[in-house]
C-alpha positions as CSV (number, residue, x, y, z in Angstrom):
1,X,0.0,0.0,0.0
2,X,1.4,3.4,-1.0
3,X,2.1,5.7,1.9
4,X,1.1,9.3,1.8
5,X,3.8,11.8,2.7
6,X,3.3,13.6,6.0
7,X,1.0,16.6,5.6
8,X,0.0,19.3,8.0
9,X,-2.5,22.1,8.2
10,X,-1.2,25.7,8.0
11,X,-1.5,25.7,11.8
12,X,0.9,22.8,12.1
13,X,-1.6,20.1,12.9
14,X,-0.7,16.8,11.2
15,X,-3.3,15.4,8.8
16,X,-3.4,11.8,9.8
17,X,-5.2,10.4,6.7
18,X,-4.5,12.6,3.6
19,X,-7.0,12.4,0.8
20,X,-7.5,14.2,-2.5
21,X,-7.7,17.9,-2.7
22,X,-11.1,19.2,-3.7
23,X,-11.4,20.4,-7.3
24,X,-13.7,23.1,-8.6
25,X,-16.0,20.4,-10.1
26,X,-15.9,18.4,-6.9
27,X,-17.0,21.4,-5.0
28,X,-20.0,21.9,-7.3
29,X,-20.9,18.2,-6.8
30,X,-20.9,18.6,-3.0
31,X,-23.1,21.7,-3.3
32,X,-25.5,19.9,-5.6
33,X,-25.8,17.0,-3.2
34,X,-27.4,19.2,-0.5
35,X,-29.9,20.5,-3.1
36,X,-28.2,23.7,-4.3
37,X,-28.0,23.5,-8.1
38,X,-29.6,26.7,-9.4
39,X,-28.2,28.4,-12.4
40,X,-28.3,31.9,-10.8
41,X,-27.3,33.3,-7.4
42,X,-31.0,34.0,-6.6
43,X,-32.1,30.4,-7.4
44,X,-29.3,29.0,-5.2
45,X,-30.2,31.4,-2.4
46,X,-33.8,30.2,-2.5
47,X,-32.6,26.6,-2.4
48,X,-30.2,27.3,0.5
49,X,-33.2,28.2,2.6
50,X,-34.4,24.6,2.3
51,X,-31.1,23.1,3.4
52,X,-31.2,21.5,6.9
53,X,-28.7,22.5,9.6
54,X,-27.2,19.0,9.5
55,X,-26.7,19.1,5.7
56,X,-25.1,22.6,5.9
57,X,-22.8,21.5,8.7
58,X,-21.9,18.4,6.6
59,X,-21.3,20.5,3.5
60,X,-18.8,22.9,5.2
61,X,-17.1,20.0,6.9
62,X,-16.6,18.3,3.5
63,X,-15.4,21.6,1.9
64,X,-12.9,22.1,4.7
65,X,-11.6,18.6,4.5
66,X,-11.4,18.9,0.7
67,X,-9.4,22.1,0.5
68,X,-6.9,20.6,2.9
69,X,-6.7,17.2,1.3
70,X,-7.8,15.4,4.5
71,X,-9.9,12.3,4.4
72,X,-10.8,13.0,8.1
73,X,-12.8,15.8,9.6
74,X,-10.7,18.6,11.1
75,X,-13.4,20.0,13.3
76,X,-12.1,21.4,16.6
77,X,-13.5,19.3,19.3
78,X,-12.4,21.3,22.3
79,X,-10.5,24.5,23.2
80,X,-11.0,27.9,21.6
81,X,-9.6,29.1,18.3
82,X,-8.3,32.7,17.9
83,X,-8.5,35.1,15.0
84,X,-5.4,37.1,15.6
85,X,-5.5,37.9,19.3
86,X,-9.3,37.6,19.5
87,X,-10.9,34.4,20.9
88,X,-13.8,32.9,19.1
89,X,-17.0,31.2,20.3
90,X,-16.4,28.4,22.8
91,X,-17.1,25.0,21.4
92,X,-20.1,24.3,23.7
93,X,-22.0,27.2,22.1
94,X,-21.2,26.3,18.5
95,X,-24.4,24.3,17.8
96,X,-26.6,27.1,19.2
97,X,-25.0,29.8,17.1
98,X,-25.0,27.6,13.9
99,X,-28.7,26.9,14.5
100,X,-29.5,30.6,14.8
101,X,-27.4,31.3,11.7
102,X,-29.5,28.9,9.7
103,X,-32.7,30.3,11.2
104,X,-31.8,33.8,10.2
105,X,-31.1,32.7,6.7
106,X,-34.3,30.7,6.3
107,X,-36.4,33.5,7.7
108,X,-34.7,36.3,5.7
109,X,-36.8,38.3,3.2
110,X,-37.0,37.0,-0.3
111,X,-35.8,40.4,-1.4
112,X,-32.5,40.1,0.3
113,X,-29.5,40.2,-2.1
114,X,-28.3,36.6,-2.6
115,X,-24.7,37.9,-2.3
116,X,-25.5,39.3,1.1
117,X,-27.1,36.0,2.2
118,X,-24.0,34.1,1.1
119,X,-21.8,36.6,2.9
120,X,-23.7,36.1,6.1
121,X,-23.3,32.4,5.9
122,X,-19.5,32.9,5.2
123,X,-19.2,35.4,8.1
124,X,-20.9,32.8,10.4
125,X,-18.3,30.3,9.5
126,X,-15.5,32.8,10.3
127,X,-17.1,33.7,13.6
128,X,-17.7,30.1,14.6
129,X,-14.2,29.1,13.5
130,X,-15.0,25.4,13.9
131,X,-12.0,23.9,12.2
132,X,-8.4,23.4,13.1
133,X,-7.4,25.3,10.0
134,X,-8.9,26.4,6.7
135,X,-11.8,28.4,8.2
136,X,-11.1,31.4,5.9
137,X,-10.9,29.3,2.7
138,X,-14.1,27.4,3.7
139,X,-15.9,30.7,4.2
140,X,-14.7,32.2,1.0
141,X,-15.9,29.2,-1.0
142,X,-19.3,29.1,0.7
143,X,-19.8,32.9,0.0
144,X,-18.8,32.4,-3.6
145,X,-21.7,30.0,-4.2
146,X,-24.1,32.9,-4.1
147,X,-22.1,35.3,-6.3
148,X,-21.9,35.4,-10.1
149,X,-18.3,34.2,-9.9
150,X,-19.7,30.7,-9.2
151,X,-21.2,30.8,-12.7
152,X,-18.6,32.7,-14.8
153,X,-15.1,31.4,-14.9
154,X,-15.6,29.2,-11.8
155,X,-12.5,27.1,-12.4
156,X,-10.2,30.1,-12.1
157,X,-12.3,31.8,-9.4
158,X,-12.2,28.7,-7.3
159,X,-8.5,28.6,-7.4
160,X,-8.4,32.1,-6.1
161,X,-10.8,31.7,-3.2
162,X,-9.6,28.3,-2.1
163,X,-5.9,29.3,-1.9
164,X,-4.5,29.5,1.6
165,X,-3.2,32.8,2.9
166,X,0.2,31.4,3.5
167,X,0.5,30.1,0.0
168,X,-0.7,33.4,-1.4
169,X,1.9,35.3,0.6
170,X,4.7,33.0,-0.5
171,X,3.6,33.4,-4.1
172,X,3.4,37.1,-3.9
173,X,1.3,39.4,-6.0
174,X,-2.5,39.5,-5.8
175,X,-4.2,38.1,-2.7
176,X,-8.0,38.1,-2.4
177,X,-9.6,39.6,0.7
178,X,-10.9,37.3,3.4
179,X,-14.1,37.7,5.3
180,X,-13.6,40.0,8.3
181,X,-16.6,40.8,10.5
182,X,-16.9,44.2,12.2
183,X,-18.9,43.8,15.4
184,X,-20.2,47.0,17.1
185,X,-17.9,48.6,19.6
186,X,-18.1,46.8,22.9
187,X,-19.3,43.5,21.4
188,X,-17.2,40.4,21.5
189,X,-16.6,37.6,18.9
190,X,-16.4,35.1,21.8
191,X,-19.9,36.1,23.1
192,X,-22.6,33.9,21.4
193,X,-25.3,36.5,22.0
194,X,-23.2,39.3,20.4
195,X,-22.4,37.2,17.4
196,X,-26.0,36.2,16.8
197,X,-27.1,39.8,17.1
198,X,-24.4,40.9,14.7
199,X,-25.4,38.2,12.1
200,X,-29.1,39.2,12.5
201,X,-28.2,42.9,11.9
202,X,-26.6,42.0,8.5
203,X,-30.0,40.9,7.3
204,X,-32.0,43.8,8.7
205,X,-33.0,46.9,6.8
206,X,-32.1,48.9,9.9
207,X,-28.5,48.2,9.2
208,X,-27.7,49.1,5.6
209,X,-24.6,51.2,6.3
210,X,-21.2,50.4,5.0
211,X,-18.4,49.1,7.1
212,X,-20.3,46.0,8.5
213,X,-17.7,43.6,7.1
214,X,-15.0,43.0,4.6
215,X,-15.3,40.2,2.0
216,X,-13.6,38.8,-1.1
217,X,-16.1,40.7,-3.3
218,X,-16.6,43.7,-1.0
219,X,-19.6,44.3,1.1
220,X,-22.7,43.3,-0.7
221,X,-25.8,45.6,-0.6
222,X,-28.7,44.3,1.5
223,X,-31.0,44.5,-1.6
224,X,-30.2,44.1,-5.3
């Protein structure tokens, strides 16, 4: 039996059972399997609202494993991840926040811009930070599903959004923006209630101002 060379995540965690790296076509197959196969961002956003919490969790797990070439899940089972010097949500609150994220998406107005809906899902992943590594790549890929970039030139666009930050820095040149949430002053990324309130505000007409977040495609308008 052929042995795989030792592989690690960018955070130095060894991948015990390496697998194939997810391709652009493979990603679309995963998305189709959960019932999202529309030919426009709007169609896919409408289909996303019918996806169960379990299926969405499985999808992002498969995407995360795929971009890192791991046959095993890299979900963080305990401890707290950090984004820079900021702690994220404790593991014990992850299910609650994920459930609220899906509720907000399902209950959002049909008039909401599909790009904003996808960005909210992606920002939820960043704030949950459920994986040992690759959270940013997973978020960028999920957000892309609800942008026109998923339809036009996806092979090339996928290569850009799925590239790790460390690889991009070593390569030099262009590096796409990641998703960065800007919670209101005094609110914490480690507080589940603050995070849920922030995600809810992104889908509310009371919060249409700029500067709510940074994303690979800029901040999408709330309505098209």
